[in-house]
N, C-alpha and C positions, 0 to 999 in steps of 0.2 A: 504494500500500499503506499501511496505516496504522498508526503507531508505537502501541504497548502502552506506558503509563508506568504503572511499577509503585510504589505505596508501601512504606514498611517493614510497615504492617498488613495488605497485601494478599497477602504470602506466596504469588505467583504465580498467584493466582487469576484476575485479568485476562487472564494470558496463557493460561491455560488454556482459559477462556471464548471466545478469541477463535478458539481453534485448532479448536473444534467447529462443528458445523450446529445442535447443540441446544443450548437454553439451561440454564444448571447450574440454575436454578430456586429454590425457597427453601429456607430450612434445613428438615431432614426430622425437625422436632422430635416427630411421632407415632411413630417408631420410635427415637429417641434412645437409649432403653433398652438397645436389641439392639446398638448399636454402640460401638465404642472409638475416640472422635474424633468429627470434626462431618462429617455428610454433608448432601447437599442433594436435592432430589427434584423434577422436572418431568413432570408426566405429558404423555406424546407422544400417547396413544389410552385413554382409560379407559373405554370402552363394548367393542365384539364382542369385542376381543382386548386385555388389560388391557397397554400397554408403556409405562415409564417409564426416563426417563434419569435415572439414579442417578450421582453425584457425591461421589467421596470424597476430603477434604483429603489430604495426605501423612501415612502411618501409620496412617490411619483404617480399620476394617476391621468387617464386622458378626460378630455371633456365629456359633458355629456354628449348622444348623440343619437342618430336614428339612422337605422339601414332601410332604404327604400328600394323598392322591387316592382315594376307592374305585373310580372309573374315571376314566382318562386324566391331566390334571395334568402336574406339572411346571415348569420353569424355561428357559429359554434367554437366554443373555448373551451380548450381543456390544459387545465392546471399541468406546469410538469417541474415545476421547481419553486419552493419557498411559501409564502403566504401572501394571499391577495384576497380582493374583494371584487365582488360584481352588484351594480345595485339598479333596479328598474326604478324609474318614477314612481312614485308615490308607495315602496316597498323599502323595507329595511334592508340594509346591506347582507350579503351571502358572503362568508367567509370560504374561500377555496384554497384546498390541499393538493398537493400532486394525485393525479387521477380522477379529480373533481371534474364533471364536464357540465357547460351551462349552454343550453339550446336558444338564441335569441332569435325570434321572429320578427319579420319586416315591420316596421312602424312601431317598435318599442323604444321608448327614449330609456337610454342606459348608459352607464359607463364602468370601467373597470382599472384594478390598479393595485398598486403595492400598499401594503400595510404602512404603517409609521416606521417601526423597526426591521423590517424584512423586504429582502428583494423578492421578486414575483417574476416567474416567465409562465408563458401560457402559449399553446399553439392557438393561432386565430384562423380557422376555416371559413373560407368564402363560400356560403351556399351558391350553387349556380341558379341563375335567373336571368330574365330580359329586364332591361332597363334597370339596371341595379346603379345606387348611389348613395353616399354616405350624406347625410347632414349635420355638420358639427355645431354645437353650442355652447353655451357658458361651461365654466369650469366646473368641477364637480367640489363637493366639499372636501377639507382638509383632511389629512388622516390624522 
């Protein structure tokens, strides 16, 4: 078993990366304006069905958002590391642990992200559909 050496600037990133089978990926700069905090993106499958490993630093969350589609669509989240949360508008947050799966239907306002003191990674699976789009809204509540 290899030992993980953590530096002061690492903030647990190396240990989190070593605990998963998918890479953390590159900084998620293309979507940074929709996140409070830093996130990372690793495309697992960019073609037939879009699948990405999304990693959130402690306290990072994405904004409230809605997946739209004329037909089909939606998103599936599968936690692959750390502890995170998913919340639908008007409901209490759901804590997510590795192996937990959330089905998100089109038209549901929601957010997902890390807990205050934990890294969090999930596979984000885009459910195929027609006329799919995302509507990004206000920031989610703080961790």
